[in-house]
SELOFI-964373 format. One record per residue (C-alpha): x, y, z. Coordinates in steps of 0.25 Angstrom, whole numbers, plus 2048, in hexadecimal, padded with zeros to 3 digits. Layout:
N
+-----+-----+-----+
!   u !   v !   w !
+-----+-----+-----+
!   X !   Y !   Z !
...
+-----+-----+-----+
% end
This chain:
113
+-----+-----+-----+
!   u !   v !   w !
+-----+-----+-----+
! 861 ! 21C ! B13 !
! 870 ! 218 ! B12 !
! 878 ! 21B ! B1C !
! 880 ! 226 ! B1E !
! 88E ! 222 ! B21 !
! 896 ! 22F ! B22 !
! 893 ! 22F ! B31 !
! 898 ! 220 ! B33 !
! 8A8 ! 224 ! B36 !
! 89E ! 230 ! B41 !
! 895 ! 226 ! B47 !
! 8A1 ! 21E ! B4D !
! 8A6 ! 228 ! B50 !
! 898 ! 22D ! B59 !
! 89A ! 220 ! B5F !
! 8A5 ! 21E ! B65 !
! 8A4 ! 22C ! B6A !
! 897 ! 228 ! B6E !
! 89A ! 21B ! B76 !
! 8A7 ! 223 ! B7D !
! 89D ! 22E ! B7F !
! 894 ! 224 ! B87 !
! 89E ! 21D ! B8F !
! 8A6 ! 229 ! B92 !
! 899 ! 230 ! B97 !
! 891 ! 222 ! B9F !
! 89F ! 21D ! BA7 !
! 8AB ! 227 ! BA7 !
! 8A6 ! 22B ! BB6 !
! 8A5 ! 21A ! BB9 !
! 8B3 ! 219 ! BB3 !
! 8BB ! 223 ! BBA !
! 8B4 ! 220 ! BC7 !
! 8BE ! 216 ! BC6 !
! 8B8 ! 20B ! BD0 !
! 8BD ! 1FF ! BCA !
! 8B6 ! 1F6 ! BD3 !
! 8A8 ! 1FB ! BCB !
! 8A6 ! 1F3 ! BBF !
! 89D ! 1FE ! BB9 !
! 8AF ! 205 ! BBA !
! 8B5 ! 1FA ! BB1 !
! 8A6 ! 1FA ! BA8 !
! 8A9 ! 20A ! BA6 !
! 8B7 ! 207 ! BA4 !
! 8B6 ! 1FF ! B97 !
! 8AB ! 207 ! B94 !
! 8B4 ! 216 ! B93 !
! 8C1 ! 20E ! B8F !
! 8BB ! 206 ! B84 !
! 8B3 ! 210 ! B7E !
! 8BD ! 21A ! B7D !
! 8C6 ! 20F ! B76 !
! 8BB ! 20D ! B6C !
! 8BB ! 21C ! B69 !
! 8CA ! 21D ! B66 !
! 8CA ! 20F ! B5E !
! 8C1 ! 217 ! B56 !
! 8D1 ! 21F ! B52 !
! 8D6 ! 214 ! B4F !
! 8D9 ! 20B ! B40 !
! 8D7 ! 1FD ! B4A !
! 8CA ! 1F9 ! B4D !
! 8D1 ! 1F2 ! B59 !
! 8CE ! 1FC ! B67 !
! 8BF ! 200 ! B61 !
! 8BF ! 1EF ! B5E !
! 8C2 ! 1EE ! B6A !
! 8BD ! 1F7 ! B74 !
! 8AE ! 1F4 ! B6C !
! 8B0 ! 1E9 ! B73 !
! 8B4 ! 1EA ! B80 !
! 8A9 ! 1F4 ! B81 !
! 89E ! 1EB ! B7A !
! 8A1 ! 1E1 ! B88 !
! 8A3 ! 1ED ! B90 !
! 892 ! 1F1 ! B8B !
! 88E ! 1E2 ! B8B !
! 892 ! 1E1 ! B9B !
! 88B ! 1EF ! B9E !
! 881 ! 1EF ! B95 !
! 87D ! 1E2 ! B9E !
! 880 ! 1E7 ! BAA !
! 876 ! 1F2 ! BAB !
! 86D ! 1EB ! BA5 !
! 865 ! 1E5 ! BB2 !
! 85C ! 1DB ! BAB !
! 856 ! 1E9 ! BA4 !
! 85A ! 1EF ! B94 !
! 859 ! 1FF ! B98 !
! 85F ! 20A ! B8F !
! 86D ! 209 ! B96 !
! 86D ! 1FA ! B8E !
! 869 ! 200 ! B84 !
! 876 ! 209 ! B85 !
! 87E ! 1FB ! B86 !
! 877 ! 1F5 ! B79 !
! 879 ! 203 ! B73 !
! 887 ! 204 ! B79 !
! 889 ! 1F6 ! B75 !
! 885 ! 1F8 ! B65 !
! 890 ! 204 ! B64 !
! 89B ! 1FA ! B6A !
! 897 ! 1EC ! B61 !
! 898 ! 1F8 ! B57 !
! 8A5 ! 1FD ! B59 !
! 8A9 ! 1EF ! B5A !
! 8A3 ! 1EB ! B4D !
! 8A7 ! 1F7 ! B46 !
! 8B6 ! 1FA ! B4C !
! 8B7 ! 208 ! B45 !
! 8B6 ! 205 ! B37 !
! 8B6 ! 213 ! B31 !
+-----+-----+-----+
% end
């Protein structure tokens, strides 16, 4: 069976939307609380800002915003996954592995159309 390449542009936008939707649902409350003493505020701020930039980067001709946002999100996801690891592998860690793999995808392909 051959791959259905007609859906490729839609899947790129679906992943961008899914990442932005997940990040906003997960980190919006922490982000809007503005607790500057908390590390989670800064992690949430990075996630919210750079996931929005990843989404916006899809509208641009150049790949630079998508690639830069993906790089920052890879680093933040790695840090956050390390914090949540707590010496056990569970579904929370798996979520960050999947999320990180999406960011690596955008880091490697950019805005490929």
